[in-house]
N, C-alpha and C positions, 0 to 999 in steps of 0.2 A: 236665717235667710242668709245672712252674712256667711255663716260657716259653709253653707252649700255651694254659694258663688266661689268662695276661695277653693273649695273642693274641686269645683267643675274646672276653674282655671288650672289646677294643680295636674288633673288628669290630663287636659289640653296639651300643656307642656310636656308632660311624661310621654305622651303618644308623638310628639314632634321630636323629641329628644331620642326616642326610642327609634324612630323612623331613620333619622341621620346616623344612628350607631348600629342599625341592622346590617349595615354593609360589612363584610368580610374584610378583614385587614390583609392586604398584600404588600409586597416591596416595590413592585414595578407593574404598571399596566402599558401595553402596547395596543393603540388603537388605530382604526382608519388605515389597515394594512391589507395585503393579499398574503395569506398565510397558507402555504401548503403543508398540511398536518401529516401527509403521508400515512394517516391512519388507514385501517381496513378499507373505509370508503373513499380513499383518496381525496378527502374532505377540504375544501377551501373555505377558510373563515376570516374575520376581520380583525379579531383581537384576541388578547393573550394576557392572563395573570400570572404573576410570578412571585413566589415567596420562598425565602431560604434556598434560593438557586434550583429551585423546582418547580414546573409549570402547575398551576391549581386549577387553571380554568381556560378554554378557549370558547369562542363563539363570535357573535355579532357584537360590534362596539356598543350597541345600546345595552345589550344583555349584561356584558361584562361590567360596563360602567355602573350599571343598576345594582350590581351584586358585590363590586368590591371597591375599595378606596386603597389609596397608596400614596406616599410623599412624592412619588414621581409618575407622572403619566406623559407618555411619548405619542405625539401624533407622527404616525409613519408616513402620512400623505400618500397613501397608495403604493409605498413600495413592497416588494416582494420579499418574503421570508421563507426560509427553507430549513429543514433540520441541518445541524451542523454536519459538514460533509465529513464522511468517514473513509479512509483509505484501508481496505481489508488485506493488503499485502504491500508492504513499502519496506524501506531501510531507514528509518529515522536517524538512529545512531551513526549509521555509516555515512548517511548524507552529510549530517552535521560535523562528523570528524573531516569530512573531505572538503569541506568548504574552502580551507585554504589552498587546496590543490589546484593545479592548473587545470582549466576548463578546456578539455579537448573535443567538446561536443561540436559535431558536424565539421570537424576538420577534414580536408580533402586531400592532405598528402603527408608523408613524413616529413618534408619541408615546413608545411604548415606547422606541424606538431612541434619539431625543434623551435620554431620561431615563438611559439606560445609558450614553451618550457623556458626559454630565454628571458621572455618578459615576467615570468612568474619566479625567478630565482630569489627573489628576498623572502618569499614565503617557504624556503626549504625548511624541512623539518630534520633537526639533527643531523644535518650536512646531506640528507637526500633530497633529490628533485622528484616530485611526485605529480601525477596528473591522471585524469581519468575522462573517458567519453570517447576515445577514437573507434572508428568502425571502418574496417578496410572497404565496405561496400560502398563507401563515399568517395574511395581513391579511384583513379583512372583505370587501374588494371584489378582492382577488386580482388586483390590477393593478399593474404596474410603476410605482414611486414617482418622483416629481420631487424636486428638491432645495429646493423652497420653505420647508419646515419646517428644513432645515439652514440655510438663510440667515437665516431668522429668529432662531433660537437661537445660532448661531455666526457673526455677521457679520464678525468681526474674527480668526477663526481658520481655517485651511484645514482642510477636513473631507473624508476620503476612506474610504467604507465598502465593503467587498467583499461581493458575494453569497455565500450558502452555496457555490455550485458552483465559484466562482472565475473565472468567466467573464462577469462583468458587475459593476459598481460603481456608487456613486452618490457624485459630488463636488459641494461647495457652490461657489458663484460664485466665490469667492475662490481655491478651488483650481484651478478652471478658467482663471481669469485668470493664476494663476502658470505654468500650464502652455500659455499662450497659445492656449486653445482658444475659437473662436468659431463663428458659424453657418456660416462658409466652409470650417473645417478638415474635410478628409477624411482618411481612413487605410484601406489596403488590408487587408483580412481583419478589419475591425472595423466599429462603427458608433457614432456620436455621435447619440444621440436628440434631436430638435429638439420644441419647445413653443411655440406661436405664433411661429414663425420663429427661435427662440433655442435654445441648448443647454439640455435640461432637467435636466443633470448626470447623466444615464443614460448610461455607457460599456459598451459590448459588446466582448468579446474584445480584439483588438490595439489598440482605441482606447484601452483603460486604459493601455497603457504610455505613452502620452503624459503621464500623471499620475505613474505609479509611477517613472519615469525622473528625476523631480525630488524625490521623497520622499527625506528623509535615511535611511541606513541605520544600524544598529547598528555601532559600533565593534568591532574584532575582539575586545577582552576582553569586552565584552557579549555578542558573538556567542557565544563560548565558553561563557559562564555560561548562556546561553540553551539551547545544544546540550545542556549536562549536564543541565539542567533537563527539557527534552523527552525525553532518553534514559532519565531515571529514570521519568517517566510511561510511558513504553513498557515498561520492564522491569516495572512494575507491574501491567500487564496481560497479561504473559507474552510480549511480542514480543522476540525476539532479533536479529532481521535485518529490514532493510527494503530495498524496492526504491524509491529517491528518484527520481521520474519528473520529469526535467528540470532538470539543474544546469550552472552555469557553471564555467568553468575555475578561477576563483578558489575556488568552494565545494568542488569536488572536491579541490583541492590542500590546502584548509584541513582537510577531513574526513581526508585522507590523513595529514596532519602530526600532528593530534591523535590518531588511532589510533595511530601509531608511538610517541608520546611517551607513551601510556597514559593519556591523559586521557578518551579515548572507549573503550568496550568494544562498542557497537552494530557489527554488521556491516553493510554498505551495498553493495548492488548499484545503481550509479549510471547513471542514463539521461542521457546529454549532451544538453543543448540544441543545436540544430543551428546555432549561430553559428559565423562564420568562425574566431573564435579557436578554439574547440573542434575544428572540423574540420581545422584546421592543425597543433594542437598534439598531439591525441590520436590521430587516426586513422592518420597514416602509420606510428606505431612499433607499431600493433597492440594487442590487448587488453591491459590493465595488471591484473593481478591479485594480491593479497596475501591472507592468510588473513582480513582484515577488510574490504578493499575489492575490488570488481571494477568495471573500466571496459571495457565491451565492447558498449555500446548507444547508441543514438541516438533521440531522441523527436521526433516530429513532431506537429502538430496539424492533422488534416483539417478539423474544424469545432467549433463551439462546445458550448454545452450545451442539453438539451433545457427545461430549466427558464426560461432567458432567451430561447428560441427561435432560439438559434444554431446548433443542431444540423442539419446538411445534409439535407434531405429530398429524395425523389424527386419528389414532389409537394406542393403547399403544405400549410402546417398546417391541421388541421381547424378549429381556433379562431382562426385568423388567415390567411385565404386570400391576404392580400397577400404573404407571405413564404415562402422555402423553406428559410431559413437562411443561414448564412456559412461560405464557404471560407476557412479561416484562412491556412494556408500554400498559397503556390502550388504547383501539381502539379510543374511544372519544377524547382522547389527541391527538393521530395521526391525526385523521380526522381534527381537529382544525387546526393542523399544515398545513396540505394539503390545507385547505382553505386559511389561510395566505400565504402560499407559491405561490399558483396559482394565487393570487391578487397581488404579488409583485415582480414576475418574479424570484422565488426561484426554486432549484431543491429539491425534496424529495428523500432521501436515506434510505432505511430501511432494517435493519439487519434482514435477514430471513435464518435460517438453516433448520428447520422442514418443510414437505409438508403441514402442516396447517397453519404455519406462512405465508410461500409463497402464499397460496391460499388466506389468509385472506387479505394480502396486495395487491395482484393483483386485487382483487374484490373491495378493497376500493380505489385504483387508479382509476379504472374503473369510480367509481363516479364522478372524477374531469377530467380525460383526455379524449378529443376527440380522435377518431382513426386516426392513421398516423399523430401525432402530432411530434413537435421537443422541447418537453420539457425536454427530456432525464431524467425522473426520473427513479431511479435505485432500484433494489433489490440486496442488498449487500450479497453476499455468494451464494445464490440460490443452496443450497447444496442437499437438497432433494426435488425433484420436481414430482408431480403427473403428469403422461402422459396428463390427461385430462386439465391441466394447462398451458402446454408448450404453446399452441397457444396465449395466453392471452399476452405473451411476444410481439409477432410480432403484435397481434391485436391493442394494445395500446401503442406501441413503447417504451415498458419498457426495460431499458438495465438491463441484469444479469451480474453483476460485480463479476467476479469468481477469485479464488486463486487456480491455478491447484496444486500448492504443497500440498494443503490439502488433496487431494485424495491420495497421496503417504505416506502422513503422518499418515492418519487414515485408510488406506487398511487393517491393520491387525486386526482390531476390529470393524470397521464400520458395517459389514455385520450382526455381533452380534447384533448391536443395531437395526437394521431395517429388518432384515430378507432377504431371497433370492429374493422375488418379489419387495419390495420397492428399493432393493439397485440398481436394473436396471435403477431407476430414479435419482439415486445419483451421483453426480461428472459428470452430464452428458454433456460434454462440446460441443460434436459434437451435440447433440439435442439442445442445447442453442444457439450455434453459426447460426444454419440453422434459426432460429426465425428472426434475424436483418441482418444477414450476417457479423456481426462483433462483437467482445467480448473483452473487457478490462481485463486483468490479471494481478493480483498483487500478495503481499506476506501475508499481514496482519501482518507485523512485529510489535511487537517482539512476536506475536503468533508464527511465523516462524522465520527462520534466515534472515538477511536483503538482502542475494544477490539474486538478481533478476534472475540470471542465473539457480537457482535452480527450481523456479517456470515455467522458460521457459523449461527447461530439462523435467520436470514432464508433460507439455502439450503435447508435442508430443511423448513422449516415454512410459508414464504411469508407469514409474518404479522408484524405488529409485537410490540412487547415485552408488550402484553396480550392477545395472540391473535387480534387482527383482522386481516383477517375470518376467521370460523369456516371451518376447512377448508382456509384459505388462497387467496392470489390467484393465480388460474391455477395450480392446484396440480399439473396435467399437468407443470409445468416445474421441479418441485422435484427436488433431488437427494437422496440418503440421507445419514444422518449420517456414515457411513464416507466417502463421497466429499466432504462437506464438510469433514471434518476433514484428509483428503488435500489438500484445496485449499489449506489454510493450513500445510502441512507439507511432504510430499515433492513435491506437484505445483508448489507455489509454487517450491521449490528448483529444480525441473526446468526452470520456465519461464526461471530464471536461470543455467542452465548448472552448477548447483551441487549436483545430487543426489549427487554422490559424496562432499560433505563434509559436509552438513546435510540437513535435513528428516526423517530417520528416525534412531532410536537403534540402530545398528549398529556393530560393531568396526569401527575405521578411521575413523569420523567425529567431528566436534567434540562434546564433551560439552554441548551446549546443550540445556536441558530446562527444562521447567516443572513445578510441583508443586501439584496441587490435592487437594481431599478429596473429589471427586465424580467418577464416571464421566461423561464426555461423551456416551458412546454410549447410555446408558441415563437420566439424570437428566431427570426432568420439565422439558419445555421452558419451561414458564412460569417456573422458576427460573434459566435460564441468564443472564438480563441481570444478575443480582444475585450470581453464582458469584464468589468472590475466588480470586484467585491467590495461593498461599502462599508460594511461592518461585520464583524465576527464576535460572537458572544458565548461564553462557556459560564455554566452555573449561573446564569443572569449576570454575569459581569462582562462589559464589554472589553475585549482583549486586542481588538484591532478596529 
């Protein structure tokens, strides 16, 4: 009898012990939250279990707590959690390297620019005075400037200031002299503006490289610190992954080494610039993919920007009939890249702003792509598209990679450039999303501000931060809030072949997420520009 009683007690203890230990082990549990999974059902759940930096379960708080145990459980107190924001077209390296430069954003005159440059003298690099962000459309006369005021204010210092779009710059005479630029200098794929027979200081597209090639660059240690600062700025607005559009071999290798050393946590999808060095080093070995870095795409420039009238148009500009824009990269060079890419599993992503550039590249892509393929070649920006060309996106499965914030930034002058008929095919996001059923939406920072919520807001409101114009600018081209959120999460990941590891909060994917105290799907749109990101997590680790 005693043996039987001991045996029964043992069995009871074993059952209790087994029950306590039947829960699966996790590293972190988040409960009592509002989690937008962005899965196929756009499901909203309460809890998430994380192990080894990966999501292992989502569901109700009760079900997750019943199935998992962890050394840390966080009560989120009803806060909202979203997948880490992904910018599918940006310039992280360029943004970071330019952090010390004079900020010329929203400058309203050359007087304003000179004053800002004066205040930033202490941050000059190698004796050069540098700045970025000016836009002549904010000047009283809205005309491209010349360098006369720069020459007067800085006669003994080389000055180089980049337009907001990165496709034009103004250099003073000393900088032009150091670059050996004179009235006889020419460059394919760019323009050196003349005034009274001499260079005015205005350089467009590839003409800019004549000066940038002689400007001192930050040393490695300085660049590492700038990348860390840039990364932290991105984390502060919820960005966990960027697509860096146009990188050199040296920059890709630097990013890879810093990620492997644990110096950088940001995830990067690298678009290679089409240099011979890149084409020879990376392409033959096929895509290179780690958990933090993906190298499997090449970026070309078919044209310039609309604001500097470098975008390649089918017919002349409405406000400058003497020009149709600039073909930046030669078609034969792009065709060669396409052939290399398709033979080695690489994606081709081409900057196309004007309707002629879009048509040229869609037709060129068609030489290589079968219909209904999954190669995911992209048209970056797809800003002005002829209605006759829209169907080609769907026909050849070409992704239009857009930045909705551009529509809002450009709306005060874009119609002047292209006229009332062509503007109907400009920034036409509803027409574009109808081609494939999905649409990645980025910012192109530092052309725009880094906050992804600005482009999110622009996508569904078609207004600026103060709600202008009432009802939206060509509101028939607006996206829904759900589409806008997908554009910077799961659709951005899909544009980068990364939808299996990020872009939604589902088991098996990286625990990259953003915590906010507002519901982006219902919050008053007028408050979106000031919404704070409370926390940013990568790989189950809080980074902000």
